[in-house]
C-alpha positions as CSV (number, residue, x, y, z in Angstrom):
1,H,10.7,10.8,33.8
2,E,12.3,12.5,30.8
3,N,14.7,9.6,30.2
4,L,11.7,7.3,29.8
5,M,10.3,9.7,27.2
6,H,7.3,10.9,29.2
7,P,5.6,7.6,29.7
8,G,2.6,8.8,31.8
9,G,1.8,8.3,35.5
10,R,0.9,4.6,35.5
11,R,3.8,3.5,33.3
12,L,6.3,5.6,35.2
13,D,5.1,4.0,38.5
14,N,5.4,0.5,37.0
15,R,8.9,1.2,35.6
16,V,10.3,2.6,38.8
17,R,8.8,-0.2,40.9
18,C,11.0,-2.7,38.8
19,N,14.0,-1.4,40.7
20,F,12.8,0.7,43.7
21,T,10.0,0.9,46.1
22,C,8.8,3.6,48.6
23,P,5.5,4.6,50.1
24,G,3.5,7.0,48.0
25,L,5.4,6.1,44.8
26,A,2.2,6.1,42.6
27,T,1.2,9.5,43.9
28,M,4.6,11.0,43.2
29,A,4.6,9.6,39.7
30,K,1.1,11.0,39.0
31,E,2.1,14.4,40.4
32,M,5.3,14.4,38.3
33,T,3.4,13.8,35.1
34,I,0.7,16.5,36.0
35,K,3.4,19.1,36.5
36,C,5.3,18.2,33.3
37,D,4.4,20.8,30.6
38,N,5.4,18.4,27.8
39,C,3.1,15.6,29.1
40,S,0.1,17.9,29.6
41,E,0.4,19.3,26.1
42,N,0.8,16.0,24.3
43,K,-1.7,14.0,26.4
44,L,-4.0,12.1,24.1
45,T,-7.2,13.2,25.8
46,N,-6.4,16.8,25.0
47,M,-6.1,16.2,21.3
48,V,-9.0,17.2,19.0
49,K,-10.4,14.3,17.1
50,D,-10.8,14.5,13.4
51,G,-14.2,14.3,11.9
52,Q,-15.4,11.1,10.2
53,L,-16.5,10.9,6.6
54,P,-19.9,9.2,6.0
55,L,-19.7,5.6,5.0
56,K,-19.8,5.0,1.3
57,Q,-23.0,3.3,0.3
58,E,-22.2,0.4,-2.0
59,K,-24.6,-0.1,-4.9
60,Q,-25.2,-3.5,-6.2
61,L,-23.8,-3.7,-9.8
62,K,-25.2,-5.9,-12.5
63,P,-22.7,-7.4,-15.0
64,F,-21.6,-4.9,-17.5
65,D,-23.1,-1.9,-15.6
66,L,-19.7,-0.5,-15.1
67,L,-16.7,-1.2,-17.3
68,S,-13.1,0.0,-16.9
69,V,-11.3,0.3,-20.2
70,N,-7.6,1.1,-20.6
71,L,-5.0,1.1,-23.4
72,C,-1.6,-0.2,-22.4
73,G,1.6,0.0,-24.3
74,P,3.3,0.3,-26.7
75,W,5.7,-2.5,-26.1
76,Q,8.5,-3.2,-28.6
77,I,9.1,-6.9,-29.4
78,K,12.0,-8.1,-31.6
79,C,10.9,-10.9,-33.9
80,T,13.2,-13.1,-36.0
81,F,11.7,-14.9,-39.0
82,V,13.5,-17.7,-40.8
83,K,12.6,-18.6,-44.3
84,T,13.8,-21.8,-45.9
85,S,14.3,-22.3,-49.5
86,T,15.5,-25.4,-51.3
87,T,17.2,-25.7,-54.6
88,K,18.7,-28.8,-56.1
89,N,20.6,-30.4,-53.2
90,K,21.0,-27.1,-51.3
91,R,18.9,-25.8,-48.6
92,S,19.3,-22.1,-47.7
93,Y,18.0,-20.1,-44.8
94,T,17.1,-16.4,-44.8
95,R,16.8,-14.6,-41.5
96,R,14.8,-11.4,-41.2
97,T,14.6,-9.5,-37.9
98,T,11.9,-6.9,-37.3
99,V,10.7,-4.9,-34.4
100,V,6.9,-5.0,-33.7
101,K,5.1,-2.5,-31.6
102,I,2.2,-4.0,-29.6
103,L,-0.7,-2.2,-27.8
104,A,-3.2,-4.0,-25.5
105,L,-6.7,-2.9,-24.8
106,T,-7.9,-4.0,-21.3
107,M,-11.4,-4.2,-20.1
108,I,-12.6,-5.1,-16.5
109,N,-16.1,-5.9,-15.6
110,E,-16.4,-4.2,-12.2
111,A,-19.3,-6.3,-11.1
112,A,-17.5,-9.6,-11.5
113,S,-13.9,-8.3,-11.4
114,W,-13.3,-10.2,-14.6
115,P,-10.4,-8.9,-16.8
116,E,-10.2,-9.2,-20.6
117,I,-7.2,-8.3,-22.7
118,A,-7.2,-7.9,-26.4
119,P,-3.8,-7.4,-28.1
């Protein structure tokens, strides 16, 4: 019974019947689980059930009744600009690298679940 991790009377009877049989086996399995302190303490019918919260009443939303707005960022993006200049038979390139910080404003229409993002 303890090797099977306290399975309960019916499961104990079924498991033992896989290998052995004897008259009154079901009664012996039931008595064994009734006398076991661990089984009687942890029996599911002895547990107190938790209370239930009332169901949330959903309200029908019209578009733009409820908006969720969030500001995301900042993100740093490295940009390289190339400028070309031409003189008499020569073409020259000038590279300039800058780091740009970007923020994004997000808005979600909760009625339609439609997202909008404005950088």
